[in-house]
Each structure stands twice: as structure tokens, then as C-alpha cells.
C-alpha positions in Angstrom: 6.1 -40.6 18.6 4.4 -38.4 21.2 3.0 -35.1 20.2 5.3 -32.2 20.9 3.9 -29.6 23.3 4.2 -26.1 22.1 3.5 -22.9 24.1 2.2 -19.9 22.1 2.7 -16.6 23.9 0.0 -14.1 22.9 -2.3 -16.9 21.7 -5.3 -14.7 21.1 -3.4 -12.0 19.1 -3.2 -11.6 15.3 -0.5 -14.2 14.8 -1.1 -16.4 17.8 -4.8 -17.0 17.0 -3.8 -18.4 13.6 -0.7 -20.2 14.8 -2.7 -22.4 17.2 -4.7 -24.1 14.5 -1.7 -24.3 12.2 0.2 -26.2 14.9 -2.7 -28.5 15.6 -2.7 -29.4 11.9 1.0 -30.3 12.3 0.1 -32.7 15.0 1.3 -30.7 18.0 -0.3 -30.3 21.4 -0.8 -26.5 21.7 -0.9 -24.5 24.9 -2.2 -21.0 24.5 -0.8 -18.5 27.0 -3.3 -15.9 28.1 -3.2 -13.2 30.8 -6.7 -13.8 32.3 -9.0 -16.8 32.5 -11.7 -14.9 30.6 -9.5 -14.9 27.5 -9.8 -18.7 27.2 -13.1 -18.3 25.3 -11.1 -16.5 22.5 -8.7 -19.4 22.0 -9.1 -21.6 18.9 -10.8 -25.0 19.5 -8.2 -27.6 20.6 -5.8 -25.1 22.2 -5.2 -25.7 25.9 -5.5 -22.5 27.9 -2.7 -21.6 30.4 -3.0 -18.4 32.4 0.2 -16.6 32.9 1.3 -12.9 32.7 4.8 -12.1 31.5 5.3 -10.1 34.6 4.7 -13.1 36.8 7.8 -15.3 36.8 6.1 -18.1 38.8 3.2 -18.3 36.4 5.5 -18.2 33.4 7.5 -21.1 34.8 4.3 -23.1 35.2 3.2 -22.4 31.7 6.6 -23.6 30.5 6.6 -26.9 32.4 6.9 -29.8 30.0 7.1 -27.7 26.9 9.1 -28.8 23.9 9.0 -25.5 22.0 7.8 -22.0 22.6 6.7 -19.2 20.3 7.6 -15.8 21.8 5.5 -12.9 20.7 5.9 -9.3 21.8 3.4 -7.8 24.2 2.0 -4.4 23.6 3.9 -2.6 26.4 6.7 0.0 26.6 8.9 -2.5 28.4 8.2 -5.3 25.8 11.9 -6.0 25.2 12.6 -6.5 28.9 9.6 -8.8 29.3 10.6 -10.9 26.4 14.2 -11.2 27.6 13.0 -12.3 31.0 10.7 -14.9 29.4 13.6 -16.2 27.2 15.8 -16.5 30.3 13.1 -18.4 32.2 12.6 -20.7 29.2 16.4 -21.5 29.2 16.4 -22.0 32.9 13.7 -24.6 32.9 15.2 -26.4 29.9 12.9 -25.6 27.0 14.8 -27.0 24.0 13.4 -24.7 21.2 12.4 -21.1 21.1 11.0 -19.2 18.0 11.1 -15.4 18.4 8.7 -13.2 16.5 10.7 -10.1 15.7 10.2 -7.4 12.9 11.6 -6.7 9.5 14.8 -4.7 9.5 15.3 -5.0 13.3 18.7 -3.5 14.2 20.2 -1.9 17.3 21.0 1.5 15.6 17.6 2.0 14.0 15.7 5.3 14.4 12.6 3.2 15.0 12.2 2.3 18.6 10.3 -0.9 17.9 13.1 -2.1 15.6 15.7 -1.4 18.4 13.6 -3.2 20.9 13.3 -6.3 18.7 17.0 -6.2 17.9 17.8 -6.2 21.7 15.7 -9.3 22.2 17.2 -11.0 19.2 20.7 -10.4 20.4 19.9 -11.8 23.9 18.3 -14.9 22.5 21.2 -15.6 20.2 23.6 -15.4 23.2 21.4 -17.4 25.6 22.7 -20.9 24.9 19.4 -22.5 24.0 19.5 -25.9 22.2 17.6 -24.4 19.3 16.4 -20.9 18.5 15.1 -19.2 15.4 14.0 -15.7 14.5 11.1 -14.6 12.3 11.1 -11.1 11.0 7.8 -10.3 9.3 7.2 -7.0 7.4 4.1 -4.8 7.8 1.0 -7.0 8.3 -1.6 -6.7 5.5 -4.1 -7.3 8.2 -3.0 -4.0 9.7 -5.4 -2.5 7.1 -8.2 -3.8 9.3 -7.5 -1.0 11.6 -8.9 1.3 8.9 -11.9 -0.9 8.3 -14.4 1.3 10.2 -13.3 4.4 8.4 -13.4 2.7 5.0 -16.9 1.3 5.6 -18.2 4.7 6.7 -16.3 7.1 4.4 -14.7 5.0 1.7 -11.2 6.2 2.4 -8.2 5.9 4.6 -4.9 7.7 5.1 -1.3 7.3 6.3 2.0 9.2 6.1 3.7 7.0 3.5 3.2 8.7 0.2 4.0 6.5 -2.8 6.5 4.2 -1.1 6.0 0.5 -1.5 6.2 -2.1 1.3 6.5 -5.8 0.9 3.6 -6.3 3.3 2.9 -9.9 4.4 -0.3 -11.8 5.2 -0.5 -12.8 8.9 -1.7 -16.2 7.8 1.6 -16.8 6.1 3.5 -15.7 9.3 1.5 -18.3 11.2 2.1 -21.1 8.6 5.8 -20.3 8.5 6.1 -20.3 12.3 4.3 -23.6 12.5 7.0 -25.2 10.2 9.9 -23.7 12.2 8.3 -24.9 15.5 7.6 -28.4 14.5 10.3 -29.4 12.0 14.1 -29.8 12.3 16.8 -27.8 10.6 16.0 -24.2 11.7 18.4 -23.7 14.5 20.2 -20.3 14.4 18.2 -19.2 11.3 16.7 -15.8 10.9 13.8 -15.7 8.4 12.5 -12.5 6.7 8.8 -12.9 6.0 7.4 -10.7 3.2 4.6 -10.8 0.6 5.4 -11.7 -3.0 5.7 -8.1 -4.1 6.0 -4.6 -2.6 2.8 -2.6 -2.8 1.8 1.0 -2.2 -1.1 2.1 0.0 -2.8 3.4 -3.2 -2.5 -0.2 -4.6 -4.0 -1.5 -1.3 -6.9 0.9 -1.8 -7.3 -0.3 -5.4 -7.3 -4.0 -4.4 -9.9 -3.4 -1.7 -12.0 -1.3 -4.1 -12.1 -4.2 -6.6 -12.8 -6.8 -3.9 -15.7 -4.9 -2.3 -17.1 -3.4 -5.5 -17.0 0.2 -4.3 -14.4 2.9 -4.6 -11.9 3.2 -1.7 -9.5 6.1 -1.8 -6.1 6.5 -0.1 -4.8 9.9 1.0 -1.2 10.7 2.1 -1.5 12.6 5.3 1.1 14.6 7.3 2.8 12.7 10.1 1.5 15.2 12.7 -2.1 14.7 11.7 -1.7 10.9 11.7 0.0 11.1 15.1 -2.8 13.1 16.5 -5.4 10.6 15.4 -3.3 7.7 16.7 -3.1 9.3 20.2 -6.9 9.2 20.4 -6.7 5.5 20.0 -3.7 4.3 21.9 -1.0 5.3 24.4 1.4 8.1 23.3 4.5 5.8 23.3 2.7 3.4 21.0 1.5 6.1 18.7 5.0 7.7 18.5 6.4 4.3 17.7 4.0 3.7 14.8 4.9 7.1 13.4 8.5 6.0 13.4 7.4 2.8 11.7 5.6 4.8 9.0 8.6 7.1 8.5 10.7 3.9 8.0 8.2 2.8 5.3 8.0 6.2 3.7 11.8 6.2 3.3 11.5 3.1 1.1 13.3 0.9 3.6 10.8 -1.9 3.7 10.3 -2.8 0.0 12.6 -5.8 -0.3 10.9 -9.1 -1.2 12.3 -12.3 0.4 11.5 -15.9 -0.6 11.4 -17.3 3.0 7.6 -17.7 3.2 7.6 -19.9 0.1 10.7 -21.8 1.1 9.3 -22.6 4.5 5.7 -23.4 3.6 6.2 -24.9 0.1 3.8 -22.5 -1.6 3.9 -18.8 -2.7 3.2 -16.1 -0.2 -0.3 -14.7 -0.3 -0.7 -11.7 -2.5 -2.5 -8.4 -1.7 -5.3 -9.5 -3.9 -5.8 -12.7 -1.9 -6.0 -10.6 1.3 -8.5 -8.2 -0.2 -10.7 -11.0 -1.5 -10.7 -13.0 1.7 -11.3 -10.0 4.0 -13.7 -8.0 1.7 -16.6 -8.3 4.1 -14.7 -6.3 6.8 -14.3 -3.3 4.3 -17.6 -3.4 2.4 -19.9 -0.4 3.1 -23.2 -1.3 4.8 -26.1 -1.1 2.4 -28.5 1.8 3.1 -31.8 0.9 4.6 -34.2 -0.3 2.0 -31.5 -1.4 -0.4 -30.8 -4.9 -1.3 
């Protein structure tokens, strides 16, 4: 049997960079969609680069030529939903038989969180599109999102967010990639929506404790006011994105993201990775640098 050809949109992103190798292990031929030729160097070994911007319909059609399945990831853009919908329509028009959409935990059209509304709009469109096969993956907060605080943790031994003591069933990105590889390469997933979570709900204080134990140094978590967190985010990213993340964190703080679902284990055949697994495997990113002259 010939290898299936699978196109990964966002192939150098958090999920895509791990999905490529996972698909290769499943025996697929993998195309990694990148916006510029320079990004080819960031692709995992064995992934075929294909240059196409979601805003360029002709380039997208070329990237989709001969594809058996596609993994549709969301771009970081204020019109992300429109871009994904246009891509899904293009995939249908050229006859791609299978599409797997990366959405978000608790996506719904009436959510106060803009990102969840956007994902819900794309989900609704994909469901009604008439594709031969489609599936939706709804991961919760990424544990790897803590890497965004890594510099602050290394320098000051602390991090903060407006979430209080609320727990979130955060998921390891490696589990998202492994689950996506199964859905993209095996039958039986048409019309299914999978909610991808970790094996337990954890607080940010528990994340700090797990990181402390992994790096062998105290790391503290501080609950911060949403306004202060927003001001910090706006120094790092566009206002629309910062405001959306504030809405995300308000959603977490309300306790709306604590449900634990078994879908990772059911898809991959093994338990979802725990917070302690993440902390151990990524400890180097959070470990404070040794002062000069110290061993």
C-alpha cells in the first residue's frame, strides 16, 4: 500500500513541529506547509517543505495537490477563522478526502472568549462542508505554554498570571501531536470531536511546585490582576492577541477548563502525560543559570 500523503499546516509551530515526526513514524509521507522558503530549515528531518501562505489561494491549491489528508492548524492572526474556512473550502474543492481540524477546548459560538468563538465558527463550517471525512481536536491549555515564562523563571524564580487557585486540565503538546497522528492515519474517526486534556486538573501553583522539584530550585507563582497581565502581554504581542489571552485566562479562572477527558489515552493507547512528566522533560528550559565560578 502506498504511503498516504498528509499536509501539515503550521508545520513549524508547537503542534506541527511534533506532528511531522509522529506521522513519519506512522508511515506517512509528510508535507510541511510553511509561509516562506527560509522556514524549511526549521522543519523536522523527513518532512517535505511546501511554501504556501493561507492568504494565497493558488499556492494553497498547489500545496493540497495529491494530498490524502490535511491537518488544519490556526494561524496567529485576527482573521484566523476566515483563513481557516477558506482553506477548508479549498481542500473540499480539490477533493482532499480527510481533514483534521485543531480547535480549542470549550469552543462554542456564544462564548465570551473570542478565540473560542472563532474556533466554533470554523468547526461549524467544516461539519457542514460535505468532506468525505473530518474530525475535530479540542485541546485544553498547553503545558508547553509555561515556556513563555521560562526567561522570567530563570532570571527571577517566579511567574504570574490572573488565574488564582483555579485548576486547568492542561495537556502536553506531545500528546496532541500523537493523538492527531492517529486520527490522520487510521480509520474510524469521521465526524468525531475529541477533547484532549491532561490526566488531572492542575493549578498554576502546582505547576510552579512541579517545576521547582524538577529544576532543584524554588519557583514561585503569583496571582496577578488581569490589568497588569494585559499590560505585560501588550509589550510582547498585538493588542487583539493580548486581549484574547486575557479572555482565555478569565475562562480558566472561572473554573471552566478543569474537566478531564479520556480521549488522549483512548486514541494513543497510553495515559496522557502528567505535569510531572512535562516538568522533568523540560527542566533545562527553566533551570536558573549557574553564577560565574559556580559548578
